[in-house]
N, C-alpha and C positions, 0 to 999 in steps of 0.2 A: 064544659062546666061539670064538675063532679058533684054527685049527690052524697049527702051524709046519711048513712044507714045506722039506725040505733041498734039493729040486730047484730049481736055478736055470736058467731058460731060456737057451739059447745066445744070446749077443749077437754077431752078425756085423756088424762095421763096419770101416771103414778110417779110420785116423787121418790127420792132415795129410800125413805122409810117404808113407803108402800111397796116398792119393788122388793126390798129385803124381806118384808113380811110375806109377800106373795111367794117368793122363792122358798122361804122356810116351809110354808104350807104345801107347796108343790113337792118338795123333797120328802116331807113327812108322809104325804099321801103315797108317793112312790114306794117308800119303805113299808107302808102298810098293806100294799097289794099282795094278796096271796095268790101266787100263780096257779095253785091247784084249784082255787075257787073261781078265778076269773078266766073265762073261756075266750076272751078277746085277744087278738094278737097284741104283743107288747107295744108296738108303735101306736096302735089305736087307743089302748088304755092310757098311754102317756098323753096323747093328744086330747082325749076327753077330760083328763084331770087338769091339764093346762088350760083348756077352754073354760072350764068351770071356775077355776081359781082366778083367772084374769077377769072374767065377767063380774064375779062377785067383788073382787078388789076394786075394779073400776066403779062399782056402785057404792063404794065406801066401806065395805066390810074389811076390817083390819085384824081380826083375831085369828092367828094362824091355826089354832085348835079347831075353831068353828069352820074355817075354810077347809081344813083336812077332812073333818067329819062330813061336811057337805059334799066334798069331792068324792069321797068313798060312796056315799049314798047315791050320788049322781051316776057314778060308774056302775054300781049294782043295777040301777034302773035301766041304764043303756045296754047293759050286757044281757038283760032280759032273763 
């Protein structure tokens, strides 16, 4: 006998528009990174930017400018 469970697991995903906006924010943040100021290896900086953008986009943030600015602030904090 199968039991009916009212609990539905959260589905966290981005639709086509969300993915496009997240990609725009990621690309803009990459172009904004000044290699002279950022002491992190490039792969680490790219990963931190991607993590921030995806986390925020999955929380519902969709403004590419705010995502870019937030990603740059996050990168600065992590670079110490």
